[in-house]
N, C-alpha and C positions, 0 to 999 in steps of 0.2 A: 468781659467775663460776666457770666450769669451768676447773680447772687442766690444763695439758697433761700427757699421760702420757709415760712413758719411751719407749714405742714411737713416739709422734708426734714426739718430739724426736730420735729415732735416736741415743740415747746409751747403749743397752744393750750388753751384752757382744757382741763379734763372734762370728759363727758360721762353721762350715766352709762353709756355702752362700754366704758373702760373698766367697769366693776360688775362683771357678770355674777359674782358670788352673791352680792347684795340683791341684784335684780332677780335671781332665781328664787331666793327666799321670799322676797317681796311678792312675787307672783303667787307662791303657795299660800302666804298669809292672806292675801286678797281673796283667794278662792275659799279658804276656810272661813273667813269672817263673813263673807257675803252669803254663804250657804244658809245662814240662819236668819236672814232678813224677812223672808216671807215663805208661806206654805202654798201659795198659789201655784197650781201645776204649770201654767203658761210661763210664769216667771222662772220657776225652777228649771224648766226645759231650756228656755232661752239663756239663762245663766250658765247652764251646763254646756250649751253649744259655744258660748263665748270663751269659756276657759278651756274647753277641749281644743278649740282652735288656737288659743294662746299657747298651750303646751306643745301642740304639734308644730307651731311656727315660732317657737321661742327665739331661735337664732335671728330670724328676719325681724322680729319685733325689737330685739335687742339692738340690732344695727340701726333701727329707726330712732333710737333714743339719743338724739344729738343735743339735748339740753345741757347747759353748763352745770357742772357739779356744784360750784360755789353758791349758785343762787337757788338750786332746786333739790339737791340731795338732802332729804329730810322730810319735813311735814308735807311738802308738795309732791313727794315721790309717788304715793298711791294714786293721786289724781292724774299725774302725768302718765303713769303706766296704764291706767284704765282708758284714757283717751287714745293711746296708741293701740291698745287691744281692739277698741271699738272701730277705729279707722281701718285697721288691718282686716277686721272681720268683714267689713264692707256691706253690712245689712242694716244700714242706718234706719230705714223706714220701719221695717218690721220689728226691730228691737229697740226703738227709740225710747219707749216707756220704761223698759227694763233698764236701759242705760241711765235714765233720769233717777230712778229709784236707787240704783247702786251709787250714782254720783252724790246724791243727797246723804246717803249713809256714810260715804267716805269723808265728806266734809265734816261730819260730826265726830268720826272716830279715826281720822287720819293719823294723829299722833300715836295712838295705841297700835295701829297697824304697822307704822314705821318702826317703832321701838321694838315690837315683837320680831319684825324682820331683821333688825339689827342684831338682836340677841341670838337668833338662830344662825345668822351669817357669821358672827364672831365665834360661836361654838364650832361651826364647820371648819373655820380657818385654824382655830386652836388645835383641833383634833389632827388636822393635816400636819401642822407644825410639830406636834408632839410625836407623830410617827417618824418624821425625819430626825428629830432630836434623839429618839430612842435608837435609831440606826447609828447615829454618831456615838452614843454612849456604849453600844455593843462593840463598835469598832475600837474605842479606847480600851475597853476590857480585853479585847483581842491583842492590842499592842502591849498591854501590861504583861500578858503571858509571853509574848514574843521577846520582851526585854527582861524576862525573869532572871536569867543567868548573866545579865550584862550589868557590870558595875560602872558607875561614873562618879566624878568628884562632887563632894558637897561644897557649895559656895555660900559666901556671905558677902553681899554687895558686889557681886560679880567676881569676887576673889576666891580662889580655892582655899579651903580650910585644912587641907592635908588629910582629909578623910574621904572614904568612898561609901556609896550606898547603891543598892540595885535601882536601875533606872525605871524598873516596873512601878516603884512607889510614886514616881512622878506622874505616870499615866493613871494610876489609881486616884491620885488627887484630882486630875483633870476630869476623870469620869464621875467622881463624887460631886464636883462642882456642877457638872451638866445635869446630873440627877436632881440636885437641889433646885436648880433653875426650873426643871420640868415640874417639880412639886409645887413651886411657887406659881407657875402658869396654871396648873390644875386648880389650885385653891382660888386664885383670882378669877378664873373663868366661871367657877361655880357661883361666885357672888354677883356676877353681872346678869341682870335680868331676873334673878331668883326672887327678889322682893318687889317686883313691879306691880303696883296697884293699878288695875285697869281704869280706875276713876280718878287717879291722882298722878297721871303720867307727866313728867316734865323732863326737858332736855338737860337742865342743869345737873341734877343728880345722876341721870343716866350717863352724861358725858364725863362727870367726875369719876364714876365707877369704871367707865371704859378707859380712862386715863390710868387708873390703878392696874387694870389688866395689861395695858401697854407697858407699864413700868416693869412688870414681870418679864415681858419680852425684851425690854431694854437690859434687864439683868442678864438674860441669856446671851444677848449680843455682846455684853461686856465680858462674860466668860469666854465666849468664842474669840473675841479680840485678843484676850490675854493668852489663850491657848495658841493661836496662830503666831503671836509675837514671840512666845517662848520657843516654839518649834523653829521659827525663822532664825532666832539667835543661836540655838543649839546646832543648826545646820550651817552656820557661817564657815566659809573657807573658799577654796582649798588651801590658800597660803597663810591665812590668818583667821582668827576666830576660834570658836570652841570645837567645831568639827566632831561633835559627838554623834550626830545622826546624819543620814542621807535622805533627802526628800526626793520624791519622784521627779523625773526630768520632764516637767510639763512644758517649760520654755527654756531649754538648755542653750548654752553657748554665750560667748562674749568675744568681741573682736580684740580685746586686750588681755583677757584672762582666760585662757583655755581651761576647760573643766569646770567653769563656774556654772552653777545652777541658779537661775533666777527664781526667787520664791514668789511667783505670781499668784498662786492660790492663797497664800497667807496675806498678800497685799490686797487681794480681792475682798477678804474678810474685813480689812480695815475700812474700806469704802462702805460696805454694808452697815457696819457698826456705826460709822459716823452719820449715815443717813437715818438710821433708827433713832439716834440721839436727836438729830435735827427734827424729825417727825414728832418726837415727844415734846420738844420745846414748842413746836408749832401748835400742837394740840392744846397744851396748857394756855398759850396765848389766845387761842380761839375761844376757849371756855371763858376766859376773863373778858373777852370782847363783847359778850352779850349784856343785855340790860333787862332787868325784871324778867318777864316771861319770854323775851326775845331769844331766838336761837339762830341768829343770822349766820353764824359760822359753823353750824353743826355738820354741814357737808364736809368741811375741811377735816373735822375730827375723825369721821368714819373713813374718809379717803386715806388719811395718813395711816390709820390703823391697818387697813387692807394692804397698803403699800409695804408697810414694815413686815407684815406677816408673809407676804409673797417673797420679799427680798431675803428674809431670814431662811425661809423654807428652801429656796433655790440655792442659796449660799451654803447652807449646811450640807445639802445633798452633794453639791459640786466639791466642796472642801473635803468631805468624807471620802467620796469615791475617787477623787483625783489626787488627793494628798495623803490623808491619814492612812488609808489601807496600804500604801506603799512605803511608809516610813520604816527604815531599817537602821540598825546600829552601824556606825563607822568604825569597824574593828581595826582599821589601820592607824587610828589615832592612839598615841601612846598612853593617854589617860583613860582609855576605854579598855576594860578587860572582861 
């Protein structure tokens, strides 16, 4: 029997090419920073040619970035990207002097360029996440209207209290929690990179601020976990459980319980939320693993942030479109009226 390889299992070390969001912003920051180095017309022309080529061949250059994230995603990233652009351009002889001038500049200002690219990358990711979260919030408001005339039992510690209330209030609470998390993300994102002094850049304070931004995403994942858990509990049945709502039949069927609906979309949310929590713990440990000015683990911090943002964005979209929009009341249940 042939054993699976590391590449087939996708468990190898992460590469720079795995994070195009950061690469795209780093390329733009390099171009902006270098444009102010010299007013020499030859330099300006060659610099323009280099970056026009880089933008036209962005995908090919990205695929050539095989460096390990753990060792190079950070202060070394501008230098690595410049070298790949120069090799891809293929005009080493005629542009060698220009390359040396740019390389010398990057060695002096690599941290500033990297942190600026990080801030723009984070801003892009948060805007995309907020779009998906807004879609989920609007869907919850729609569910509130759908359940406006549906009453369900009020419970205390999972036991019915003998009173009923509109189920629309439940979805109003969920929507309010999501909006609160969105506000936290906006406020945290504004603080990241806003007070960056170009002459006093350091990875410690930058990473700690990024950890706070990630904490706002962790809050959103917690809200999402609780929402998925509650819907899963309210949909339990058909022979036992609350049976208050019916979830869309994404993965229907059971060999021993006909009519059972497997709540796979809710369970997917659990996995994402757990991974976001793990990424947050890893980011905290990475920050604490540095010494003095060292930022040996800065690559892990940005890598985990990007991964959490991607996971949450995809999970929210899938959970909203394949679960929330199709939630309906189970009117056959005696406690639902």
